[in-house]
C-alpha positions, -999 to 999 in steps of 0.1 A, spaced: 0 0 0 12 34 -9 17 60 19 16 97 14 19 127 37 -11 150 39 12 179 28 21 159 -3 -15 153 -10 -22 190 -7 6 199 -31 2 171 -56 -34 161 -55 -39 158 -92 -9 135 -97 -18 114 -66 -54 110 -79 -41 101 -114 -18 74 -99 -47 61 -77 -70 57 -108 -42 40 -127 -30 16 -100 -63 11 -81 -41 8 -50 -54 25 -18 -33 53 -4 -28 58 33 -26 95 42 -6 104 73 -6 135 95 23 141 118 35 105 112 2 90 122 -24 73 99 -52 97 92 -73 85 62 -74 62 33 -78 74 -2 -95 49 -25 -109 48 -60 -147 55 -62 -155 21 -78 -136 3 -51 -154 22 -24 -188 15 -39 -179 -22 -43 -169 -24 -7 -201 -6 4 -222 -31 -16 -203 -60 -1 -208 -47 34 -246 -44 28 -247 -81 17 -226 -92 47 -249 -72 71 -279 -89 55 -263 -123 60 -255 -115 96 -291 -104 102 -303 -136 87 -280 -157 109 -292 -138 140 -328 -144 130 -321 -182 127 -304 -183 161 -333 -164 177 -359 -186 161 -374 -158 140 -380 -180 109 -410 -191 88 -418 -223 71 -423 -220 34 -461 -223 40 -461 -195 66 -440 -173 43 -463 -178 14 -493 -170 35 -476 -138 49 -465 -127 15 -497 -137 -4 -511 -101 -4 -480 -89 -24 -477 -120 -46 -511 -116 -63 
């Protein structure tokens, strides 16, 4: 992973963004020698957001199973029948 100082980002933003779009490699931005932020490509960010939504849905489903909040197929069809007409 590439690491850049925040001052370098301020001075060379256009070049750093061009490199980011070309390499697709995230860039760690540091301030005073400490990690401050990650700079990532828009497509990569949106991909990660979509993946997180899927994983959160799976986690909710697993929790529902563990808590016994499930339906049989017959119960689900009955509950959804008003929308399936």
